[in-house]
ZABAMAR-861981 format. One line per 2 residues: number of its first residue (from 1); for each residue x, y, z of C-alpha. Coordinates in Angstrom, 3 decimals. Layout:
<sites>
NUM) X/Y/Z | ...
</sites>
This chain:
<sites>
1) 94.282/133.207/107.075 | 96.404/131.899/104.012
3) 94.454/130.617/101.017 | 95.445/126.966/100.514
5) 92.712/126.066/98.310 | 95.067/125.730/95.205
7) 97.207/123.075/97.074 | 96.971/119.417/96.700
9) 96.753/116.997/99.614 | 99.779/114.930/100.387
11) 101.226/113.191/103.453 | 102.638/115.721/105.884
13) 105.022/114.692/108.896 | 106.476/116.792/111.593
15) 108.604/115.961/114.689 | 108.744/118.297/117.591
17) 110.790/118.138/120.767 | 110.273/119.667/124.262
19) 112.822/119.401/126.915 | 112.069/119.919/130.550
21) 114.921/120.191/133.198 | 114.249/118.846/136.585
23) 115.987/117.266/139.622 | 117.302/113.817/139.818
25) 114.974/113.122/142.728 | 111.889/114.032/140.671
27) 113.034/111.673/137.988 | 113.329/108.864/140.685
29) 109.693/109.732/141.924 | 108.341/109.196/138.301
31) 110.028/105.969/137.920 | 109.054/104.698/141.281
33) 105.414/105.728/140.888 | 105.491/108.056/143.795
35) 103.610/111.000/142.198 | 100.231/111.341/144.119
37) 98.270/112.324/140.914 | 99.498/109.398/139.173
39) 101.970/108.757/136.424 | 102.382/112.041/134.561
41) 103.566/110.571/131.255 | 100.425/108.868/130.088
43) 98.400/111.947/131.068 | 100.793/114.184/129.096
45) 100.390/111.880/126.147 | 96.669/112.209/126.087
47) 97.146/115.985/126.481 | 99.515/115.965/123.519
49) 97.029/114.131/121.426 | 94.169/116.443/122.185
51) 96.539/119.652/121.573 | 97.492/118.366/118.145
53) 93.935/117.943/117.045 | 92.794/121.272/118.425
55) 95.692/123.449/117.400 | 93.711/125.716/115.137
57) 91.604/126.425/118.175 | 94.634/127.762/119.933
59) 96.766/129.342/117.121 | 94.460/131.810/115.254
61) 96.030/131.241/111.714 | 96.453/127.653/111.777
63) 94.046/125.731/109.533 | 91.842/122.973/110.914
65) 93.642/119.759/110.017 | 92.174/116.182/109.902
67) 95.149/114.772/112.050 | 95.755/111.050/111.137
69) 98.412/110.193/113.785 | 100.042/111.545/117.010
71) 102.962/109.602/118.570 | 104.448/110.587/121.804
73) 107.960/109.283/123.074 | 109.697/110.141/126.330
75) 113.331/109.934/127.324 | 113.912/110.312/130.916
77) 117.551/111.428/131.682 | 119.304/111.770/135.147
79) 117.821/115.438/135.233 | 115.452/115.959/132.434
81) 112.565/114.762/130.417 | 112.617/114.859/126.810
83) 109.325/114.661/124.816 | 109.143/113.753/121.062
85) 105.959/114.294/119.216 | 105.211/113.051/115.772
87) 102.249/114.117/113.897 | 101.034/112.938/110.595
89) 98.148/114.047/108.335 | 97.225/113.802/104.677
91) 96.361/117.256/103.897 | 97.053/120.668/101.965
93) 99.414/122.092/104.567 | 102.029/121.004/107.045
95) 101.651/119.856/110.532 | 104.684/121.475/112.268
97) 102.467/123.799/114.384 | 100.458/120.667/115.423
99) 103.710/118.928/116.505 | 104.934/122.062/118.405
101) 101.840/122.648/120.211 | 101.405/119.088/121.186
103) 105.048/119.017/122.650 | 104.392/122.321/124.542
105) 101.273/121.051/126.035 | 102.739/117.629/127.108
107) 105.561/119.480/128.744 | 103.145/121.889/130.536
109) 101.038/118.948/131.781 | 104.180/117.361/133.240
111) 105.042/120.572/134.731 | 101.598/120.991/136.225
113) 101.567/117.569/137.843 | 105.099/117.820/139.273
115) 105.639/121.393/140.041 | 104.801/120.764/143.834
117) 107.944/118.572/144.012 | 110.499/120.826/142.301
119) 110.531/124.589/142.220 | 113.506/124.789/139.993
121) 111.856/122.687/137.260 | 111.981/124.486/133.935
123) 110.723/123.875/130.184 | 113.991/124.992/128.528
125) 113.157/124.382/124.818 | 110.402/123.462/122.347
127) 111.704/122.986/118.828 | 110.901/121.557/115.428
129) 113.332/118.716/114.708 | 111.982/117.588/111.401
131) 109.253/118.167/108.856 | 108.588/116.767/105.392
133) 105.691/116.509/103.015 | 104.139/118.784/100.257
135) 105.763/120.027/97.123 | 109.167/120.896/98.557
137) 109.802/117.214/98.705 | 109.219/116.865/95.041
139) 111.625/119.548/93.777 | 113.757/118.240/91.047
141) 117.337/119.322/91.626 | 118.282/119.009/87.946
143) 115.260/120.991/86.771 | 117.539/123.627/84.865
145) 118.680/120.828/82.745 | 115.209/119.849/81.459
147) 114.590/120.957/77.963 | 111.045/122.257/77.802
149) 108.726/123.480/75.043 | 105.070/124.781/75.003
151) 102.720/124.574/72.059 | 99.634/126.768/71.812
153) 96.965/125.114/69.817 | 94.430/127.769/68.667
155) 92.844/128.833/65.494 | 92.098/132.307/66.823
157) 95.723/132.818/68.385 | 97.238/131.481/65.223
159) 95.406/133.793/63.071 | 96.168/136.863/65.287
161) 92.582/137.413/66.408 | 93.324/136.781/69.933
163) 96.259/137.076/72.324 | 97.696/133.921/73.817
165) 97.467/133.906/77.680 | 97.572/130.124/78.468
167) 100.836/129.358/76.790 | 102.424/132.160/78.426
169) 101.151/131.171/81.752 | 102.657/127.677/81.199
171) 106.067/129.215/80.587 | 105.942/131.471/83.539
173) 105.248/128.474/85.664 | 107.835/126.248/84.057
175) 110.425/128.965/84.722 | 109.440/129.497/88.088
177) 110.200/125.879/88.800 | 113.639/126.372/87.362
179) 113.191/125.075/84.004 | 114.212/126.744/80.668
181) 111.547/126.991/78.066 | 113.574/126.979/74.795
183) 110.725/126.642/72.501 | 107.159/128.285/72.208
185) 105.077/127.992/69.261 | 101.458/128.725/68.213
187) 99.682/126.333/65.834 | 96.102/126.301/64.498
189) 93.783/123.482/65.398 | 94.831/121.445/62.550
191) 95.633/117.684/63.081 | 98.586/117.617/60.562
193) 100.172/120.817/61.897 | 99.842/119.600/65.580
195) 101.298/116.221/64.665 | 104.194/117.649/62.669
197) 105.116/120.158/65.533 | 104.916/117.344/68.218
199) 107.014/115.000/66.017 | 109.710/117.793/65.522
201) 110.032/118.586/69.078 | 110.104/115.056/70.173
203) 111.982/113.212/67.316 | 114.359/116.012/66.128
205) 114.415/118.533/69.090 | 114.757/115.763/71.610
207) 112.818/117.820/74.067 | 112.417/116.316/77.512
209) 108.975/118.019/78.263 | 106.368/119.355/75.910
211) 103.203/121.056/77.153 | 100.262/121.758/74.748
213) 97.338/123.934/75.659 | 94.245/124.032/73.686
215) 92.146/121.529/71.612 | 91.098/119.209/74.358
217) 87.374/119.943/74.608 | 84.261/118.804/72.609
219) 84.362/121.267/69.961 | 84.595/120.297/66.107
221) 88.031/121.486/65.960 | 89.320/120.024/69.305
223) 91.627/117.192/67.890 | 94.603/117.437/70.090
225) 93.712/114.018/71.881 | 93.286/112.329/68.592
227) 96.889/113.413/67.553 | 98.280/112.259/70.758
229) 96.706/108.747/70.423 | 98.605/108.196/67.115
231) 102.063/109.739/68.435 | 102.226/108.221/72.038
233) 104.602/105.229/72.436 | 103.293/104.898/76.095
235) 100.334/106.807/77.518 | 100.441/107.953/81.326
237) 96.787/108.122/82.203 | 97.383/108.963/85.892
239) 98.597/112.567/84.798 | 95.416/113.366/83.122
241) 93.380/111.765/85.713 | 95.067/113.779/88.434
243) 94.556/116.988/86.474 | 90.896/116.180/85.960
245) 90.418/115.143/89.547 | 91.850/118.486/90.899
247) 89.846/120.556/88.315 | 86.620/118.702/89.176
249) 86.720/119.617/92.892 | 86.990/123.285/91.747
251) 84.741/123.511/88.538 | 82.407/120.622/87.640
253) 82.987/121.221/83.840 | 86.523/119.883/84.362
255) 85.156/116.337/83.495 | 84.654/117.331/79.860
257) 88.371/117.753/79.352 | 89.681/114.932/76.972
259) 93.420/115.881/77.726 | 96.032/113.244/77.600
261) 99.638/112.672/78.554 | 102.164/110.301/77.316
263) 105.692/109.560/76.163 | 107.054/109.559/72.702
265) 110.674/108.333/72.685 | 112.087/110.010/75.809
267) 109.858/113.213/75.491 | 106.978/113.544/77.900
269) 103.956/115.448/76.341 | 101.128/116.740/78.511
271) 97.940/118.275/77.116 | 96.420/121.132/79.016
273) 92.992/122.803/78.248 | 92.919/126.235/76.672
275) 91.228/128.233/79.422 | 93.839/130.215/81.507
277) 91.955/129.099/84.738 | 92.104/125.575/83.900
279) 95.866/125.934/82.779 | 96.651/127.536/86.252
281) 94.711/124.724/88.072 | 96.358/121.875/86.066
283) 99.862/123.168/86.622 | 99.058/123.540/90.428
285) 98.000/119.899/90.382 | 100.968/118.539/88.443
287) 103.990/120.609/89.517 | 106.603/119.888/90.415
289) 106.022/116.060/91.209 | 105.398/115.473/87.379
291) 109.023/116.523/86.641 | 110.131/113.384/88.231
293) 109.108/111.561/85.130 | 112.015/113.078/83.163
295) 114.916/111.321/85.236 | 112.897/108.039/85.223
297) 112.654/108.176/81.395 | 116.368/108.594/81.303
299) 117.020/105.606/83.462 | 116.821/107.093/86.986
301) 114.909/105.682/89.921 | 111.733/106.704/91.695
303) 113.320/107.861/94.810 | 112.655/111.335/96.349
305) 113.604/113.160/99.566 | 110.756/111.767/101.573
307) 111.850/108.125/100.794 | 115.132/108.900/102.395
309) 113.604/110.063/105.641 | 114.146/108.038/108.721
311) 110.985/106.017/109.814 | 110.345/106.778/113.615
313) 108.849/104.340/115.834 | 105.973/105.783/117.670
315) 105.984/103.916/121.116 | 104.972/105.384/124.588
317) 108.250/105.014/126.473 | 108.632/105.700/129.959
</sites>
C-alpha cells in the first residue's frame, strides 16, 4: 500500500463511464416498466453508491476514502445504456478507482437484472473520462521563469562547524518543481546580516521567491521572524498557518515554530524551520500551490486548472 501520509487533503473528483450494449426491445421494456424485478436504474444507482464507498474492500491497494459525493447519470440510447458516475472526496489521494468501480458495479447490476431478456447484452467498456484534484492541478506552467533563492540562517553552519542539510533540501525540492535556484547563501543568526541579505535579494536582486531556513524557534539567537516583521510590506499569515497545521498533525512541537511569510516589493519570502524533517514537511505542505503567489504578485489572476473544469449536474436520469 502506497504511503500517502505526507500528502495534503484536497478536493478530488473523478468521472467514469460504463457502456452496456443491448437490444432495442430491452430498452423499450425498461422505459415501459416491464421488468419483473423492477426498474433496474435506481437499483444500479444504489449499487454504484455502495461500490464507491467500499472500493478499498474490493481493490487491495486502494486506500479507504471518506467519499463525500456519488452521482449517477444514465443515457438510454436505441441499443445501449450509458452510465456516468461522478465521485468526490476531500482527501489525500484520488477517487478514480472509486468512480470506475462504481460504474462497473452499476453496469453489472443492470446486466444481472436484465440478462434473462437479452442473451446478446454486453458490457463493452468501462473507462475514466476525467479526474482532477491534488497537486497536479496546482502545477505552475511558468515555474522555470521564477527566480528563486535560499538563505540558510545558522551560526554553526556559517562558522563551518556543521554541514547544511536543510538549505540543500529546499534547493532540491524547488528544482524538482521546475524552478531554478540562482542564489544560495549561508548567514549567521545575526539580525543585521539576515536583514541585509533579504533586502539585497528583494530590492536589488528582484528575486520572485526567497526561502529562509533556521532562526524561527524560541532560542535566544532565533530572530528571523523579528527581521521579517520589519521587512514585510504585506504579511501572508495563511502560508505559515498551513505549514504549522500540517506539521502539527505529524509532530506536536510544530506549534512552537514562529515562522512567517510575506511580501517585500514583489518578492515572496517564506521562513522555514531549521530542522531537516520540518523542512521536508513544510515543503510538502506548501508546494506547488504556493507558487501561484508569484504570478498574482505580477498582476495575474487566481485561476487554476480546476477552476476551468466543467461542473457536471448530478441528476438521476432515466
